[in-house]
N, CA, C and O atoms as a GROMACS GRO file, in nm:
protein
  520
    1MET      N    1   5.449   2.483   8.435
    1MET     CA    2   5.356   2.477   8.324
    1MET      C    3   5.396   2.583   8.223
    1MET      O    4   5.420   2.698   8.258
    2LYS      N    5   5.404   2.545   8.098
    2LYS     CA    6   5.437   2.637   7.990
    2LYS      C    7   5.312   2.717   7.954
    2LYS      O    8   5.206   2.659   7.930
    3TYR      N    9   5.325   2.846   7.950
    3TYR     CA   10   5.213   2.934   7.918
    3TYR      C   11   5.196   2.945   7.767
    3TYR      O   12   5.292   2.971   7.695
    4ASN      N   13   5.073   2.926   7.721
    4ASN     CA   14   5.040   2.945   7.580
    4ASN      C   15   4.971   3.080   7.568
    4ASN      O   16   4.855   3.093   7.609
    5PRO      N   17   5.039   3.182   7.514
    5PRO     CA   18   4.980   3.316   7.510
    5PRO      C   19   4.860   3.328   7.418
    5PRO      O   20   4.786   3.427   7.425
    6ASN      N   21   4.838   3.229   7.333
    6ASN     CA   22   4.725   3.233   7.240
    6ASN      C   23   4.630   3.116   7.261
    6ASN      O   24   4.576   3.060   7.166
    7PHE      N   25   4.611   3.079   7.389
    7PHE     CA   26   4.521   2.966   7.414
    7PHE      C   27   4.386   2.993   7.349
    7PHE      O   28   4.337   3.106   7.347
    8ASP      N   29   4.327   2.888   7.297
    8ASP     CA   30   4.201   2.899   7.225
    8ASP      C   31   4.086   2.881   7.324
    8ASP      O   32   4.068   2.774   7.382
    9VAL      N   33   4.009   2.986   7.344
    9VAL     CA   34   3.900   2.985   7.441
    9VAL      C   35   3.798   2.877   7.407
    9VAL      O   36   3.749   2.808   7.497
   10ASP      N   37   3.766   2.861   7.280
   10ASP     CA   38   3.665   2.761   7.243
   10ASP      C   39   3.713   2.620   7.273
   10ASP      O   40   3.633   2.535   7.313
   11THR      N   41   3.842   2.593   7.254
   11THR     CA   42   3.896   2.461   7.288
   11THR      C   43   3.888   2.438   7.438
   11THR      O   44   3.854   2.329   7.483
   12VAL      N   45   3.920   2.541   7.515
   12VAL     CA   46   3.911   2.529   7.661
   12VAL      C   47   3.766   2.504   7.702
   12VAL      O   48   3.740   2.420   7.788
   13LEU      N   49   3.673   2.576   7.641
   13LEU     CA   50   3.530   2.556   7.673
   13LEU      C   51   3.484   2.414   7.640
   13LEU      O   52   3.408   2.354   7.716
   14ARG      N   53   3.529   2.361   7.526
   14ARG     CA   54   3.492   2.223   7.490
   14ARG      C   55   3.549   2.123   7.592
   14ARG      O   56   3.485   2.024   7.626
   15THR      N   57   3.669   2.151   7.639
   15THR     CA   58   3.732   2.065   7.740
   15THR      C   59   3.654   2.071   7.871
   15THR      O   60   3.630   1.968   7.935
   16VAL      N   61   3.616   2.191   7.911
   16VAL     CA   62   3.537   2.206   8.033
   16VAL      C   63   3.404   2.133   8.019
   16VAL      O   64   3.358   2.068   8.113
   17GLU      N   65   3.342   2.144   7.902
   17GLU     CA   66   3.216   2.074   7.878
   17GLU      C   67   3.234   1.922   7.890
   17GLU      O   68   3.152   1.855   7.952
   18ALA      N   69   3.341   1.870   7.831
   18ALA     CA   70   3.367   1.725   7.839
   18ALA      C   71   3.389   1.683   7.984
   18ALA      O   72   3.340   1.578   8.026
   19LEU      N   73   3.461   1.762   8.060
   19LEU     CA   74   3.484   1.730   8.201
   19LEU      C   75   3.354   1.735   8.281
   19LEU      O   76   3.331   1.654   8.370
   20SER      N   77   3.269   1.831   8.247
   20SER     CA   78   3.144   1.848   8.323
   20SER      C   79   3.052   1.726   8.313
   20SER      O   80   2.971   1.702   8.402
   21LYS      N   81   3.064   1.651   8.205
   21LYS     CA   82   2.980   1.532   8.187
   21LYS      C   83   3.014   1.422   8.286
   21LYS      O   84   2.938   1.327   8.303
   22GLN      N   85   3.130   1.434   8.352
   22GLN     CA   86   3.172   1.334   8.449
   22GLN      C   87   3.108   1.356   8.587
   22GLN      O   88   3.118   1.270   8.675
   23TYR      N   89   3.041   1.471   8.605
   23TYR     CA   90   2.987   1.505   8.736
   23TYR      C   91   2.837   1.527   8.728
   23TYR      O   92   2.789   1.592   8.636
   24PRO      N   93   2.763   1.474   8.823
   24PRO     CA   94   2.618   1.494   8.824
   24PRO      C   95   2.583   1.642   8.844
   24PRO      O   96   2.655   1.716   8.912
   25GLU      N   97   2.472   1.682   8.784
   25GLU     CA   98   2.426   1.819   8.799
   25GLU      C   99   2.402   1.850   8.946
   25GLU      O  100   2.347   1.769   9.020
   26GLY      N  101   2.444   1.969   8.985
   26GLY     CA  102   2.422   2.013   9.122
   26GLY      C  103   2.537   1.983   9.217
   26GLY      O  104   2.537   2.029   9.331
   27THR      N  105   2.636   1.906   9.172
   27THR     CA  106   2.750   1.878   9.259
   27THR      C  107   2.843   2.000   9.261
   27THR      O  108   2.836   2.084   9.171
   28PRO      N  109   2.928   2.010   9.362
   28PRO     CA  110   3.023   2.122   9.365
   28PRO      C  111   3.112   2.127   9.241
   28PRO      O  112   3.146   2.235   9.192
   29GLU      N  113   3.150   2.011   9.190
   29GLU     CA  114   3.233   2.006   9.069
   29GLU      C  115   3.159   2.062   8.948
   29GLU      O  116   3.215   2.137   8.869
   30ASP      N  117   3.032   2.023   8.934
   30ASP     CA  118   2.948   2.073   8.825
   30ASP      C  119   2.937   2.225   8.833
   30ASP      O  120   2.951   2.295   8.732
   31GLU      N  121   2.912   2.276   8.951
   31GLU     CA  122   2.899   2.420   8.969
   31GLU      C  123   3.031   2.491   8.937
   31GLU      O  124   3.030   2.594   8.870
   32ALA      N  125   3.143   2.437   8.984
   32ALA     CA  126   3.273   2.499   8.959
   32ALA      C  127   3.302   2.506   8.809
   32ALA      O  128   3.350   2.608   8.760
   33LEU      N  129   3.274   2.399   8.737
   33LEU     CA  130   3.299   2.398   8.593
   33LEU      C  131   3.207   2.495   8.520
   33LEU      O  132   3.248   2.559   8.423
   34ARG      N  133   3.081   2.506   8.566
   34ARG     CA  134   2.989   2.601   8.502
   34ARG      C  135   3.035   2.744   8.526
   34ARG      O  136   3.026   2.828   8.436
   35VAL      N  137   3.085   2.773   8.646
   35VAL     CA  138   3.136   2.908   8.675
   35VAL      C  139   3.257   2.939   8.587
   35VAL      O  140   3.267   3.048   8.531
   36CYS      N  141   3.348   2.844   8.575
   36CYS     CA  142   3.466   2.863   8.489
   36CYS      C  143   3.425   2.888   8.344
   36CYS      O  144   3.476   2.980   8.280
   37ALA      N  145   3.333   2.808   8.294
   37ALA     CA  146   3.287   2.824   8.156
   37ALA      C  147   3.219   2.960   8.137
   37ALA      O  148   3.239   3.026   8.035
   38SER      N  149   3.140   3.002   8.234
   38SER     CA  150   3.073   3.132   8.226
   38SER      C  151   3.173   3.246   8.222
   38SER      O  152   3.156   3.342   8.147
   39ALA      N  153   3.278   3.236   8.303
   39ALA     CA  154   3.382   3.339   8.304
   39ALA      C  155   3.450   3.348   8.167
   39ALA      O  156   3.476   3.458   8.117
   40LEU      N  157   3.478   3.234   8.107
   40LEU     CA  158   3.539   3.234   7.974
   40LEU      C  159   3.445   3.293   7.870
   40LEU      O  160   3.489   3.369   7.784
   41LEU      N  161   3.318   3.259   7.877
   41LEU     CA  162   3.221   3.316   7.784
   41LEU      C  163   3.211   3.468   7.801
   41LEU      O  164   3.192   3.541   7.704
   42PHE      N  165   3.222   3.513   7.925
   42PHE     CA  166   3.212   3.656   7.956
   42PHE      C  167   3.324   3.735   7.888
   42PHE      O  168   3.300   3.847   7.842
   43VAL      N  169   3.444   3.680   7.881
   43VAL     CA  170   3.557   3.754   7.823
   43VAL      C  171   3.582   3.721   7.676
   43VAL      O  172   3.651   3.796   7.607
   44ARG      N  173   3.529   3.610   7.628
   44ARG     CA  174   3.562   3.561   7.494
   44ARG      C  175   3.538   3.662   7.383
   44ARG      O  176   3.622   3.675   7.293
   45ASP      N  177   3.429   3.732   7.387
   45ASP     CA  178   3.392   3.820   7.276
   45ASP      C  179   3.434   3.966   7.296
   45ASP      O  180   3.399   4.051   7.214
   46ASP      N  181   3.506   3.994   7.402
   46ASP     CA  182   3.554   4.129   7.427
   46ASP      C  183   3.707   4.123   7.426
   46ASP      O  184   3.769   4.076   7.521
   47LEU      N  185   3.767   4.171   7.316
   47LEU     CA  186   3.911   4.156   7.297
   47LEU      C  187   3.991   4.213   7.414
   47LEU      O  188   4.090   4.154   7.456
   48ARG      N  189   3.948   4.328   7.467
   48ARG     CA  190   4.020   4.389   7.579
   48ARG      C  191   4.014   4.299   7.702
   48ARG      O  192   4.116   4.278   7.767
   49LYS      N  193   3.898   4.246   7.733
   49LYS     CA  194   3.884   4.157   7.848
   49LYS      C  195   3.963   4.027   7.827
   49LYS      O  196   4.025   3.976   7.920
   50LEU      N  197   3.959   3.976   7.705
   50LEU     CA  198   4.032   3.853   7.676
   50LEU      C  199   4.183   3.874   7.693
   50LEU      O  200   4.251   3.789   7.749
   51GLU      N  201   4.234   3.987   7.644
   51GLU     CA  202   4.377   4.015   7.660
   51GLU      C  203   4.412   4.035   7.807
   51GLU      O  204   4.520   3.995   7.850
   52GLU      N  205   4.323   4.096   7.884
   52GLU     CA  206   4.348   4.111   8.028
   52GLU      C  207   4.353   3.973   8.095
   52GLU      O  208   4.437   3.950   8.182
   53LEU      N  209   4.264   3.883   8.055
   53LEU     CA  210   4.265   3.747   8.110
   53LEU      C  211   4.394   3.676   8.072
   53LEU      O  212   4.456   3.610   8.155
   54ARG      N  213   4.434   3.689   7.946
   54ARG     CA  214   4.558   3.624   7.902
   54ARG      C  215   4.678   3.673   7.985
   54ARG      O  216   4.762   3.593   8.026
   55GLU      N  217   4.685   3.803   8.009
   55GLU     CA  218   4.796   3.859   8.087
   55GLU      C  219   4.788   3.811   8.232
   55GLU      O  220   4.891   3.776   8.291
   56PHE      N  221   4.669   3.811   8.290
   56PHE     CA  222   4.653   3.761   8.427
   56PHE      C  223   4.694   3.614   8.436
   56PHE      O  224   4.765   3.574   8.528
   57PHE      N  225   4.650   3.535   8.340
   57PHE     CA  226   4.685   3.393   8.337
   57PHE      C  227   4.835   3.374   8.324
   57PHE      O  228   4.893   3.288   8.389
   58ARG      N  229   4.898   3.456   8.239
   58ARG     CA  230   5.044   3.448   8.223
   58ARG      C  231   5.113   3.476   8.356
   58ARG      O  232   5.207   3.406   8.394
   59LYS      N  233   5.067   3.578   8.427
   59LYS     CA  234   5.130   3.616   8.553
   59LYS      C  235   5.121   3.506   8.658
   59LYS      O  236   5.215   3.485   8.734
   60ILE      N  237   5.008   3.434   8.661
   60ILE     CA  238   4.993   3.334   8.767
   60ILE      C  239   5.043   3.196   8.727
   60ILE      O  240   5.051   3.108   8.812
   61THR      N  241   5.077   3.176   8.599
   61THR     CA  242   5.120   3.041   8.558
   61THR      C  243   5.265   3.031   8.518
   61THR      O  244   5.320   2.921   8.516
   62THR      N  245   5.329   3.143   8.486
   62THR     CA  246   5.468   3.132   8.444
   62THR      C  247   5.559   3.136   8.566
   62THR      O  248   5.528   3.204   8.664
   63PRO      N  249   5.669   3.064   8.560
   63PRO     CA  250   5.765   3.074   8.670
   63PRO      C  251   5.808   3.220   8.686
   63PRO      O  252   5.808   3.297   8.590
   64ALA      N  253   5.845   3.256   8.806
   64ALA     CA  254   5.878   3.395   8.835
   64ALA      C  255   5.978   3.453   8.737
   64ALA      O  256   5.962   3.566   8.692
   65ILE      N  257   6.080   3.378   8.703
   65ILE     CA  258   6.184   3.430   8.613
   65ILE      C  259   6.128   3.456   8.474
   65ILE      O  260   6.172   3.551   8.407
   66GLU      N  261   6.033   3.376   8.428
   66GLU     CA  262   5.973   3.398   8.297
   66GLU      C  263   5.873   3.512   8.298
   66GLU      O  264   5.845   3.572   8.195
   67GLY      N  265   5.820   3.542   8.416
   67GLY     CA  266   5.720   3.648   8.427
   67GLY      C  267   5.780   3.787   8.431
   67GLY      O  268   5.706   3.886   8.424
   68ILE      N  269   5.912   3.797   8.442
   68ILE     CA  270   5.978   3.926   8.448
   68ILE      C  271   5.993   3.980   8.307
   68ILE      O  272   6.053   3.916   8.220
   69LYS      N  273   5.937   4.098   8.286
   69LYS     CA  274   5.941   4.157   8.152
   69LYS      C  275   6.015   4.290   8.156
   69LYS      O  276   5.970   4.385   8.220
   70VAL      N  277   6.127   4.295   8.087
   70VAL     CA  278   6.200   4.419   8.070
   70VAL      C  279   6.134   4.493   7.954
   70VAL      O  280   6.126   4.442   7.843
   71VAL      N  281   6.085   4.615   7.982
   71VAL     CA  282   6.009   4.687   7.880
   71VAL      C  283   6.097   4.768   7.785
   71VAL      O  284   6.058   4.795   7.672
   72HIS      N  285   6.216   4.807   7.832
   72HIS     CA  286   6.308   4.883   7.747
   72HIS      C  287   6.451   4.849   7.786
   72HIS      O  288   6.480   4.816   7.901
   73SER      N  289   6.539   4.858   7.687
   73SER     CA  290   6.683   4.844   7.713
   73SER      C  291   6.752   4.968   7.661
   73SER      O  292   6.722   5.017   7.552
   74PHE      N  293   6.845   5.019   7.741
   74PHE     CA  294   6.918   5.140   7.705
   74PHE      C  295   7.068   5.111   7.712
   74PHE      O  296   7.114   5.038   7.800
   75ALA      N  297   7.142   5.169   7.622
   75ALA     CA  298   7.288   5.149   7.619
   75ALA      C  299   7.356   5.226   7.733
   75ALA      O  300   7.462   5.185   7.780
   76SER      N  301   7.294   5.337   7.777
   76SER     CA  302   7.358   5.419   7.880
   76SER      C  303   7.254   5.475   7.977
   76SER      O  304   7.134   5.476   7.950
   77ARG      N  305   7.304   5.521   8.089
   77ARG     CA  306   7.218   5.583   8.189
   77ARG      C  307   7.158   5.712   8.134
   77ARG      O  308   7.044   5.747   8.164
   78GLU      N  309   7.235   5.782   8.053
   78GLU     CA  310   7.186   5.907   7.994
   78GLU      C  311   7.062   5.882   7.908
   78GLU      O  312   6.965   5.957   7.915
   79GLU      N  313   7.065   5.774   7.827
   79GLU     CA  314   6.949   5.739   7.745
   79GLU      C  315   6.829   5.706   7.833
   79GLU      O  316   6.717   5.748   7.804
   80ALA      N  317   6.854   5.632   7.939
   80ALA     CA  318   6.745   5.595   8.030
   80ALA      C  319   6.687   5.718   8.100
   80ALA      O  320   6.565   5.729   8.114
   81ASP      N  321   6.772   5.809   8.142
   81ASP     CA  322   6.725   5.932   8.207
   81ASP      C  323   6.643   6.017   8.111
   81ASP      O  324   6.544   6.079   8.152
   82ALA      N  325   6.683   6.021   7.984
   82ALA     CA  326   6.606   6.096   7.883
   82ALA      C  327   6.468   6.033   7.866
   82ALA      O  328   6.368   6.104   7.851
   83TRP      N  329   6.462   5.900   7.868
   83TRP     CA  330   6.334   5.829   7.859
   83TRP      C  331   6.246   5.861   7.980
   83TRP      O  332   6.126   5.884   7.966
   84LEU      N  333   6.307   5.863   8.100
   84LEU     CA  334   6.232   5.900   8.220
   84LEU      C  335   6.171   6.039   8.205
   84LEU      O  336   6.055   6.060   8.240
   85ALA      N  337   6.248   6.132   8.153
   85ALA     CA  338   6.202   6.270   8.138
   85ALA      C  339   6.099   6.286   8.026
   85ALA      O  340   6.027   6.386   8.022
   86SER      N  341   6.092   6.189   7.936
   86SER     CA  342   6.001   6.200   7.820
   86SER      C  343   5.854   6.188   7.854
   86SER      O  344   5.768   6.228   7.776
   87GLY      N  345   5.824   6.134   7.971
   87GLY     CA  346   5.684   6.113   8.009
   87GLY      C  347   5.630   5.976   7.969
   87GLY      O  348   5.514   5.946   7.997
   88LEU      N  349   5.712   5.893   7.906
   88LEU     CA  350   5.668   5.760   7.865
   88LEU      C  351   5.685   5.656   7.976
   88LEU      O  352   5.619   5.552   7.974
   89ALA      N  353   5.772   5.684   8.071
   89ALA     CA  354   5.798   5.589   8.180
   89ALA      C  355   5.681   5.586   8.277
   89ALA      O  356   5.610   5.686   8.295
   90ARG      N  357   5.661   5.470   8.340
   90ARG     CA  358   5.555   5.452   8.439
   90ARG      C  359   5.611   5.378   8.560
   90ARG      O  360   5.700   5.294   8.548
   91ASP      N  361   5.557   5.411   8.676
   91ASP     CA  362   5.598   5.347   8.801
   91ASP      C  363   5.587   5.195   8.789
   91ASP      O  364   5.486   5.142   8.742
   92GLY      N  365   5.692   5.126   8.832
   92GLY     CA  366   5.691   4.981   8.834
   92GLY      C  367   5.749   4.913   8.711
   92GLY      O  368   5.771   4.792   8.713
   93LEU      N  369   5.776   4.988   8.605
   93LEU     CA  370   5.833   4.927   8.485
   93LEU      C  371   5.976   4.883   8.512
   93LEU      O  372   6.049   4.945   8.590
   94LEU      N  373   6.015   4.776   8.446
   94LEU     CA  374   6.150   4.722   8.460
   94LEU      C  375   6.227   4.750   8.331
   94LEU      O  376   6.179   4.723   8.221
   95VAL      N  377   6.348   4.806   8.347
   95VAL     CA  378   6.431   4.838   8.231
   95VAL      C  379   6.572   4.784   8.250
   95VAL      O  380   6.615   4.753   8.362
   96ARG      N  381   6.644   4.773   8.139
   96ARG     CA  382   6.785   4.732   8.141
   96ARG      C  383   6.867   4.852   8.095
   96ARG      O  384   6.841   4.910   7.989
   97VAL      N  385   6.966   4.889   8.176
   97VAL     CA  386   7.054   5.000   8.143
   97VAL      C  387   7.197   4.948   8.145
   97VAL      O  388   7.248   4.907   8.250
   98ALA      N  389   7.261   4.950   8.029
   98ALA     CA  390   7.399   4.901   8.017
   98ALA      C  391   7.413   4.762   8.078
   98ALA      O  392   7.511   4.733   8.146
   99GLY      N  393   7.313   4.676   8.054
   99GLY     CA  394   7.319   4.538   8.100
   99GLY      C  395   7.272   4.514   8.243
   99GLY      O  396   7.273   4.400   8.289
  100GLN      N  397   7.232   4.619   8.314
  100GLN     CA  398   7.186   4.604   8.452
  100GLN      C  399   7.038   4.639   8.464
  100GLN      O  400   6.986   4.723   8.390
  101GLY      N  401   6.970   4.572   8.558
  101GLY     CA  402   6.828   4.595   8.578
  101GLY      C  403   6.798   4.713   8.669
  101GLY      O  404   6.869   4.738   8.767
  102PHE      N  405   6.692   4.785   8.635
  102PHE     CA  406   6.643   4.897   8.715
  102PHE      C  407   6.491   4.894   8.711
  102PHE      O  408   6.431   4.847   8.613
  103THR      N  409   6.429   4.944   8.816
  103THR     CA  410   6.284   4.961   8.815
  103THR      C  411   6.252   5.109   8.829
  103THR      O  412   6.326   5.183   8.893
  104VAL      N  413   6.143   5.151   8.768
  104VAL     CA  414   6.100   5.290   8.775
  104VAL      C  415   6.019   5.308   8.903
  104VAL      O  416   5.926   5.232   8.930
  105ILE      N  417   6.056   5.408   8.981
  105ILE     CA  418   5.987   5.439   9.106
  105ILE      C  419   5.933   5.581   9.096
  105ILE      O  420   6.003   5.672   9.052
  106ASP      N  421   5.808   5.600   9.137
  106ASP     CA  422   5.746   5.733   9.138
  106ASP      C  423   5.771   5.796   9.274
  106ASP      O  424   5.722   5.747   9.376
  107HIS      N  425   5.846   5.906   9.275
  107HIS     CA  426   5.876   5.977   9.399
  107HIS      C  427   5.788   6.100   9.414
  107HIS      O  428   5.832   6.202   9.467
  108GLY      N  429   5.665   6.092   9.368
  108GLY     CA  430   5.569   6.202   9.382
  108GLY      C  431   5.620   6.330   9.319
  108GLY      O  432   5.654   6.332   9.201
  109PRO      N  433   5.627   6.438   9.398
  109PRO     CA  434   5.669   6.567   9.344
  109PRO      C  435   5.812   6.566   9.289
  109PRO      O  436   5.846   6.649   9.205
  110LYS      N  437   5.893   6.473   9.336
  110LYS     CA  438   6.032   6.464   9.287
  110LYS      C  439   6.039   6.396   9.150
  110LYS      O  440   6.143   6.398   9.085
  111GLY      N  441   5.929   6.337   9.107
  111GLY     CA  442   5.926   6.273   8.976
  111GLY      C  443   5.969   6.128   8.980
  111GLY      O  444   5.979   6.067   9.086
  112LEU      N  445   5.995   6.073   8.863
  112LEU     CA  446   6.033   5.933   8.848
  112LEU      C  447   6.183   5.916   8.868
  112LEU      O  448   6.263   6.005   8.838
  113LYS      N  449   6.219   5.800   8.918
  113LYS     CA  450   6.359   5.770   8.945
  113LYS      C  451   6.385   5.625   8.912
  113LYS      O  452   6.297   5.540   8.927
  114LEU      N  453   6.506   5.594   8.866
  114LEU     CA  454   6.546   5.455   8.843
  114LEU      C  455   6.615   5.402   8.968
  114LEU      O  456   6.706   5.466   9.022
  115VAL      N  457   6.571   5.285   9.012
  115VAL     CA  458   6.632   5.221   9.128
  115VAL      C  459   6.686   5.086   9.084
  115VAL      O  460   6.617   5.010   9.016
  116ARG      N  461   6.809   5.058   9.122
  116ARG     CA  462   6.877   4.934   9.082
  116ARG      C  463   6.805   4.813   9.139
  116ARG      O  464   6.777   4.806   9.258
  117ILE      N  465   6.776   4.718   9.051
  117ILE     CA  466   6.718   4.590   9.091
  117ILE      C  467   6.775   4.485   8.996
  117ILE      O  468   6.747   4.490   8.876
  118PRO      N  469   6.853   4.392   9.047
  118PRO     CA  470   6.916   4.294   8.956
  118PRO      C  471   6.814   4.213   8.878
  118PRO      O  472   6.711   4.172   8.931
  119LEU      N  473   6.844   4.190   8.752
  119LEU     CA  474   6.764   4.102   8.669
  119LEU      C  475   6.802   3.957   8.700
  119LEU      O  476   6.911   3.933   8.752
  120PRO      N  477   6.715   3.862   8.671
  120PRO     CA  478   6.746   3.721   8.702
  120PRO      C  479   6.881   3.675   8.647
  120PRO      O  480   6.952   3.600   8.712
  121GLU      N  481   6.915   3.720   8.526
  121GLU     CA  482   7.041   3.676   8.467
  121GLU      C  483   7.164   3.737   8.536
  121GLU      O  484   7.276   3.691   8.514
  122GLU      N  485   7.143   3.838   8.620
  122GLU     CA  486   7.253   3.898   8.696
  122GLU      C  487   7.281   3.824   8.827
  122GLU      O  488   7.387   3.841   8.886
  123LEU      N  489   7.186   3.744   8.871
  123LEU     CA  490   7.198   3.675   8.998
  123LEU      C  491   7.279   3.548   8.984
  123LEU      O  492   7.278   3.486   8.878
  124PRO      N  493   7.349   3.509   9.090
  124PRO     CA  494   7.422   3.381   9.083
  124PRO      C  495   7.324   3.264   9.072
  124PRO      O  496   7.210   3.277   9.115
  125PRO      N  497   7.366   3.153   9.015
  125PRO     CA  498   7.276   3.038   9.003
  125PRO      C  499   7.232   2.989   9.141
  125PRO      O  500   7.308   2.994   9.238
  126HIS      N  501   7.109   2.942   9.146
  126HIS     CA  502   7.055   2.888   9.271
  126HIS      C  503   7.127   2.758   9.307
  126HIS      O  504   7.150   2.673   9.222
  127LYS      N  505   7.163   2.745   9.434
  127LYS     CA  506   7.227   2.623   9.482
  127LYS      C  507   7.125   2.549   9.568
  127LYS      O  508   7.081   2.601   9.670
  128PRO      N  509   7.088   2.427   9.529
  128PRO     CA  510   6.990   2.352   9.606
  128PRO      C  511   7.031   2.340   9.753
  128PRO      O  512   7.148   2.322   9.786
  129GLY      N  513   6.930   2.351   9.838
  129GLY     CA  514   6.954   2.336   9.982
  129GLY      C  515   6.996   2.464  10.049
  129GLY      O  516   7.028   2.464  10.168
  130LYS      N  517   6.998   2.574   9.975
  130LYS     CA  518   7.040   2.701  10.036
  130LYS      C  519   6.930   2.802  10.028
  130LYS      O  520   6.946   2.915  10.075
   0.00000   0.00000   0.00000
């Protein structure tokens, strides 16, 4: 399924309403659709909540390879190490250094460290049946 990062909440609500007319009041389907609509109404008018929902929806609907987000690219390891030392890096972020993938790991008192993790484009193509 292709993720639409700017899905229109009101359009989704109208669709849920149209679907709900197919089910008698009090059925499990009616209740499920009302809960979904209520959740959308709950986040619709709070930009922060709506953006959190959009990001959550992106994470659960995009294929794994599309869900991988490289937050920074660096030409050299030295540049990446300077970024780590700057205080802007956070545990779990994925970066590209000289074309290779790394993830930021928090080593507690030892500080942040880059650990090699291949990016999807670095991996060999998938061979069906393997």
